[in-house]
C-alpha positions as CSV (number, residue, x, y, z in Angstrom):
1,X,20.3,19.7,19.9
2,X,18.7,17.5,17.0
3,X,17.3,14.2,18.6
4,X,19.2,11.0,17.3
5,X,17.6,8.7,14.7
6,X,15.8,5.3,16.1
7,X,18.3,2.6,14.7
8,X,17.6,0.9,12.0
9,X,15.4,-1.9,11.7
10,X,15.3,-5.5,9.8
11,X,11.7,-7.1,9.8
12,X,12.3,-10.5,7.6
13,X,9.7,-12.0,5.2
14,X,9.2,-15.2,4.4
15,X,6.9,-16.4,1.4
16,X,7.0,-19.3,-1.0
17,X,8.0,-16.9,-3.8
18,X,11.0,-15.7,-2.0
19,X,12.6,-14.5,1.0
20,X,13.6,-10.9,1.6
21,X,14.4,-8.0,4.5
22,X,12.4,-4.8,4.8
23,X,14.9,-1.8,6.6
24,X,13.5,0.7,8.1
25,X,15.2,3.9,9.7
26,X,15.9,7.5,8.7
27,X,18.5,7.8,6.2
28,X,18.6,4.2,4.6
29,X,18.7,5.1,1.4
30,X,22.3,6.9,2.0
31,X,23.9,3.9,4.2
32,X,26.0,1.6,2.0
33,X,24.1,-1.5,3.6
34,X,21.2,-1.7,2.6
35,X,22.4,-2.0,-0.9
36,X,25.2,-5.0,0.1
37,X,24.2,-8.5,-1.4
38,X,21.5,-7.7,-4.3
39,X,21.0,-9.3,-7.2
40,X,24.5,-9.0,-9.6
41,X,24.0,-7.5,-13.1
42,X,25.5,-5.1,-15.6
43,X,22.4,-2.9,-16.1
44,X,20.2,-0.9,-13.4
45,X,16.8,0.4,-14.0
46,X,15.5,3.3,-11.6
47,X,11.5,3.7,-12.1
48,X,10.1,7.0,-10.6
49,X,7.8,9.3,-11.2
50,X,8.2,13.4,-12.1
51,X,7.3,14.4,-8.2
52,X,9.8,11.6,-6.9
53,X,12.7,12.0,-9.1
54,X,13.6,15.2,-8.9
55,X,13.9,14.8,-4.7
56,X,15.7,11.6,-4.6
57,X,16.9,10.0,-8.0
58,X,20.4,11.6,-8.1
59,X,21.1,10.1,-4.7
60,X,20.2,6.4,-5.3
61,X,21.7,6.4,-8.9
62,X,24.9,7.6,-6.7
63,X,25.2,4.5,-4.4
64,X,23.6,2.3,-7.7
65,X,26.7,3.2,-9.9
66,X,29.1,2.0,-7.1
67,X,27.7,-1.6,-7.8
68,X,26.5,-1.7,-11.3
69,X,28.2,-0.4,-14.3
70,X,25.0,0.9,-16.1
71,X,22.4,3.0,-14.3
72,X,19.3,4.2,-16.4
73,X,15.8,6.0,-15.1
74,X,12.3,5.9,-16.3
75,X,10.2,8.8,-14.7
76,X,6.8,8.1,-15.2
77,X,4.5,10.5,-15.1
78,X,2.7,10.8,-11.6
79,X,-0.7,9.6,-9.8
80,X,-3.1,6.7,-9.7
81,X,-4.7,8.0,-12.8
82,X,-1.6,6.7,-14.8
83,X,-1.6,3.5,-13.2
84,X,-2.2,1.8,-16.7
85,X,-1.4,-0.2,-19.9
86,X,0.0,2.8,-21.0
87,X,2.2,3.8,-18.0
88,X,3.5,0.3,-17.9
89,X,4.5,0.2,-21.5
90,X,6.9,3.4,-21.0
91,X,9.1,1.0,-18.8
92,X,8.8,-2.0,-21.0
93,X,10.2,0.6,-24.2
94,X,12.8,1.5,-22.0
95,X,14.0,-1.9,-21.0
96,X,13.5,-2.8,-24.8
97,X,15.9,0.2,-26.2
98,X,18.4,-0.1,-23.6
99,X,18.9,-3.7,-24.4
100,X,18.3,-4.8,-20.8
101,X,18.1,-8.7,-20.1
102,X,17.4,-10.7,-17.8
103,X,19.5,-10.1,-15.1
104,X,18.8,-6.4,-15.2
105,X,17.4,-4.8,-11.6
106,X,14.4,-2.8,-11.1
107,X,14.7,-0.1,-8.2
108,X,11.0,1.2,-7.7
109,X,12.0,4.7,-6.1
110,X,8.4,6.5,-5.0
111,X,5.1,5.7,-3.6
112,X,2.3,2.5,-4.0
113,X,1.6,3.4,-7.9
114,X,5.5,3.3,-8.6
115,X,5.9,-0.1,-6.7
116,X,3.0,-1.7,-7.9
117,X,3.4,-1.0,-11.9
118,X,7.3,-1.4,-11.5
119,X,7.0,-4.7,-9.4
120,X,4.5,-5.8,-12.2
121,X,6.9,-4.6,-15.3
122,X,9.8,-7.2,-13.6
123,X,6.9,-9.7,-12.8
124,X,6.2,-9.9,-16.5
125,X,9.7,-8.5,-18.4
126,X,11.6,-11.5,-19.7
127,X,9.3,-14.0,-17.6
128,X,10.7,-12.0,-14.8
129,X,13.6,-9.9,-13.5
130,X,15.0,-8.9,-10.3
131,X,13.5,-5.6,-7.9
132,X,13.8,-3.5,-4.9
133,X,10.9,-1.5,-3.6
134,X,12.4,2.3,-2.4
135,X,8.6,3.1,-1.1
136,X,8.7,7.0,-0.4
137,X,5.3,7.6,0.7
138,X,3.9,6.4,4.2
139,X,0.9,4.2,2.2
140,X,4.3,2.2,0.3
141,X,6.4,1.7,3.4
142,X,3.7,-0.2,5.3
143,X,1.5,-1.9,3.1
144,X,1.9,-1.7,-0.5
145,X,5.7,-2.4,-0.9
146,X,5.6,-5.2,0.9
147,X,4.0,-9.1,0.0
148,X,4.4,-8.8,-3.2
149,X,1.1,-7.7,-5.1
150,X,1.9,-6.1,-8.4
151,X,-0.8,-4.4,-10.4
152,X,-2.1,-1.6,-12.8
153,X,-5.4,-0.5,-13.0
154,X,-8.8,-1.1,-15.4
155,X,-11.2,1.4,-15.9
156,X,-13.7,-1.3,-14.4
157,X,-11.8,-2.4,-11.8
158,X,-8.6,-1.3,-9.7
159,X,-5.6,-3.6,-9.5
160,X,-7.6,-6.4,-11.3
161,X,-4.4,-7.1,-13.7
162,X,-1.5,-7.9,-11.8
163,X,1.0,-10.6,-10.1
164,X,2.3,-12.0,-7.1
165,X,5.9,-11.1,-7.1
166,X,8.2,-10.8,-4.2
167,X,10.8,-8.0,-4.3
168,X,14.3,-8.4,-3.8
169,X,14.8,-6.1,-0.5
170,X,12.6,-2.8,0.9
171,X,14.3,0.1,2.0
172,X,11.7,2.4,3.8
173,X,13.7,5.6,4.7
174,X,12.3,7.4,7.2
175,X,13.2,10.5,6.1
176,X,11.8,10.4,2.9
177,X,8.3,10.9,4.7
178,X,9.6,14.5,5.4
179,X,8.6,15.3,2.1
180,X,4.9,14.0,1.5
181,X,2.4,16.7,1.7
182,X,-0.3,16.7,4.3
183,X,-2.6,15.1,2.5
184,X,-0.7,12.2,0.7
185,X,0.7,11.5,4.8
186,X,-2.7,11.1,6.0
187,X,-3.6,9.0,3.4
188,X,-0.6,6.8,4.5
189,X,-2.4,6.8,8.1
190,X,-5.7,4.8,6.9
191,X,-2.8,2.3,6.1
192,X,-1.8,2.4,9.4
193,X,-4.5,2.5,11.5
194,X,-6.2,-0.8,9.0
195,X,-3.8,-3.0,11.2
196,X,-5.1,-2.5,14.6
197,X,-8.9,-3.6,14.1
198,X,-7.8,-6.6,12.1
199,X,-4.9,-8.2,13.5
200,X,-4.0,-6.3,16.6
201,X,-6.1,-4.3,19.2
202,X,-3.3,-2.7,21.4
203,X,-1.7,-1.3,18.2
204,X,-4.9,0.4,17.5
205,X,-4.9,1.8,21.7
206,X,-1.1,3.1,20.7
207,X,-2.1,4.6,17.6
208,X,-5.2,7.0,19.7
209,X,-2.1,7.8,22.1
210,X,0.3,8.7,19.6
211,X,-1.3,9.7,16.6
212,X,-0.7,13.5,17.2
213,X,2.5,12.4,17.5
214,X,2.7,10.5,14.2
215,X,1.1,13.7,12.5
216,X,4.1,15.9,13.7
217,X,6.2,13.4,11.7
218,X,7.9,12.5,15.0
219,X,10.6,10.5,14.0
220,X,10.5,7.3,17.1
221,X,6.7,7.3,16.3
222,X,7.2,7.1,12.8
223,X,9.5,4.1,13.0
224,X,7.5,2.1,15.8
225,X,4.3,2.2,13.5
226,X,5.9,1.3,10.4
227,X,7.9,-1.6,12.0
228,X,4.7,-2.7,13.6
229,X,2.8,-2.5,10.6
230,X,5.7,-4.4,8.6
231,X,5.7,-6.6,11.2
232,X,2.0,-7.6,11.1
233,X,2.0,-7.9,7.0
234,X,5.1,-10.1,6.7
235,X,3.5,-12.3,9.2
236,X,0.1,-13.0,7.1
237,X,2.1,-12.6,3.9
238,X,4.3,-15.1,5.0
239,X,1.0,-17.9,6.0
240,X,-0.7,-17.2,2.4
241,X,1.1,-15.4,0.0
242,X,-1.2,-15.7,-2.8
243,X,-4.2,-14.2,-0.6
244,X,-6.1,-17.8,-1.1
245,X,-7.0,-17.0,2.7
246,X,-6.1,-14.8,5.2
247,X,-4.1,-12.3,3.7
248,X,-7.8,-10.9,2.3
249,X,-8.0,-9.4,5.8
250,X,-5.7,-7.1,4.3
251,X,-8.2,-5.2,2.3
252,X,-10.3,-4.1,5.6
253,X,-12.0,-1.1,4.3
254,X,-11.0,-1.5,0.7
255,X,-14.2,-3.0,-0.9
256,X,-15.9,0.1,-0.2
257,X,-12.6,2.0,-1.2
258,X,-12.1,0.6,-4.1
259,X,-15.3,1.2,-5.4
260,X,-15.1,4.9,-4.4
261,X,-11.5,5.1,-6.5
262,X,-13.4,3.9,-9.5
263,X,-16.9,5.4,-9.4
264,X,-15.5,9.0,-8.8
265,X,-12.7,8.2,-11.4
266,X,-9.0,7.2,-10.0
267,X,-7.3,10.1,-8.9
268,X,-9.9,12.0,-7.0
269,X,-9.7,10.9,-4.1
270,X,-6.2,9.0,-3.0
271,X,-6.2,5.4,-2.5
272,X,-5.8,5.8,1.3
273,X,-8.9,8.3,1.5
274,X,-11.1,6.1,-0.1
275,X,-9.6,2.8,2.0
276,X,-10.3,5.5,5.4
277,X,-13.7,5.9,4.4
278,X,-14.1,2.4,3.9
279,X,-13.2,1.5,7.0
280,X,-15.8,3.5,8.4
281,X,-18.3,1.7,6.0
282,X,-16.9,-1.7,6.8
283,X,-17.0,-1.2,10.3
284,X,-20.4,0.2,10.1
285,X,-21.7,-3.0,8.8
286,X,-19.5,-5.2,11.8
287,X,-21.8,-3.4,13.7
288,X,-24.9,-4.4,11.7
289,X,-23.8,-7.8,11.4
290,X,-23.8,-8.0,15.1
291,X,-19.9,-8.6,15.4
292,X,-18.8,-5.5,17.5
293,X,-20.6,-2.5,19.7
294,X,-21.7,0.9,18.0
295,X,-19.7,2.5,20.4
296,X,-16.5,0.5,19.0
297,X,-17.4,1.5,15.2
298,X,-17.6,4.9,16.4
299,X,-14.5,5.0,18.3
300,X,-12.5,3.9,14.8
301,X,-14.2,6.4,13.1
302,X,-13.3,9.2,14.9
303,X,-9.7,8.0,14.8
304,X,-9.5,7.9,11.1
305,X,-11.6,11.4,11.4
306,X,-8.5,12.8,14.0
307,X,-5.9,11.4,11.0
308,X,-7.5,13.9,7.9
309,X,-9.4,11.6,6.7
310,X,-13.1,11.6,5.1
311,X,-15.5,9.6,7.0
312,X,-18.9,10.4,4.9
313,X,-19.1,8.7,1.4
314,X,-19.2,10.0,-2.1
315,X,-22.6,9.7,-3.2
316,X,-22.1,7.4,-6.5
317,X,-25.9,5.9,-5.5
318,X,-26.2,2.6,-3.5
319,X,-27.0,1.2,-7.0
320,X,-23.6,1.8,-8.7
321,X,-21.8,1.3,-5.3
322,X,-23.1,-2.5,-5.6
323,X,-22.2,-3.1,-9.4
324,X,-18.6,-2.0,-8.8
325,X,-17.9,-3.8,-5.6
326,X,-19.2,-7.2,-7.2
327,X,-16.1,-6.8,-9.4
328,X,-13.9,-6.8,-6.6
329,X,-10.9,-9.9,-6.4
330,X,-12.8,-11.8,-3.1
331,X,-16.4,-11.6,-4.8
332,X,-17.7,-15.2,-5.6
333,X,-20.3,-16.1,-8.6
334,X,-21.5,-12.5,-8.1
335,X,-21.4,-12.5,-4.2
336,X,-20.1,-9.4,-3.0
337,X,-17.0,-10.2,0.4
338,X,-16.6,-7.9,2.7
339,X,-13.7,-7.5,5.8
340,X,-15.2,-7.0,8.4
341,X,-14.0,-6.7,12.0
342,X,-15.4,-10.3,14.0
343,X,-14.5,-8.8,17.1
344,X,-11.6,-6.2,18.5
345,X,-8.6,-7.1,17.2
346,X,-9.5,-9.7,14.9
347,X,-10.9,-9.9,11.1
348,X,-13.5,-11.9,9.0
349,X,-14.6,-12.6,5.6
350,X,-18.0,-13.0,5.0
351,X,-20.7,-12.4,2.9
352,X,-23.0,-9.7,3.7
353,X,-26.8,-9.4,2.8
354,X,-27.5,-5.9,0.0
355,X,-30.5,-4.9,2.5
356,X,-27.5,-4.0,5.4
357,X,-25.0,-2.9,3.1
358,X,-27.5,-0.3,1.5
359,X,-28.7,0.3,5.0
360,X,-24.9,1.1,5.8
361,X,-24.2,3.4,2.1
362,X,-27.5,5.3,2.9
363,X,-26.5,6.3,6.3
364,X,-23.1,7.5,5.7
365,X,-23.9,9.4,2.6
366,X,-23.3,6.8,-0.3
367,X,-26.9,6.8,-1.6
């Protein structure tokens, strides 16, 4: 007999930019209640990509057809390499050609790239139209779909052009994770793991115990992990929507990670792979700054490796890493600022001497 699915979880998000709910559970996209009370409009637009649209767009369109007079679709090329102005304009071209007005609702059906680029289109088309996040990857469900960060990439820096713009709702259907390739699933685990060392040491211990269940995509383990990640992110975003302070801790591993993505070329490593490796480097930097014992960083590195993520940095060269990281959004007056582990389960943002950063990179393969 098939195990019963966990009940649908509701996680509220309250920010100055908007209040909304994250729904988490198996079959969420197929439940009529998931779609109730969304903004009224004549036209709904599904934005997806060439991988996800064939799997789920028809089912989503069927739900939307019961609530909107017109339902149309934009299907984007898949991959981080296409998170750019050219792809963004495909959405604008469709909205303008279809005569979409400022009540039109956009539905972002896909992973982090689709969610980010659709959100940015929603934030800027006619100076703002409503949108809903329908994340279909683990990474998007636990991180990028929540909190209203929207953006496209620039060749010189990841997510450098964007806006803070909150969705109307987030529907995390755990059933969609069954179709994720193993590499994509592991990439999502990086964003799951990051919440432990920065905000919840007990959750890190839970992950250590339940990682095998997560890798096997156990429904109960997935529901617990996604819910806890969303709770932490909702709490942080509720206090600091526009990353004036606290929210920056959610970028643990991202300063190194974004440099890896930019340096290799977007798409060579998945975002979660770069973040996983970036967390190893950031933990090592935390040790060298005297915040945590080496054993803690080693244990975290082992957990990241167990999740199927790289723990050795690509050899871009130390000076290139430093140049790329000075473009990070946390940098101030050319000084690189890192999210470090201040103590187990607690993070801080601080600068570090270039000599320490260089030592970390040389130790972990980046030279």
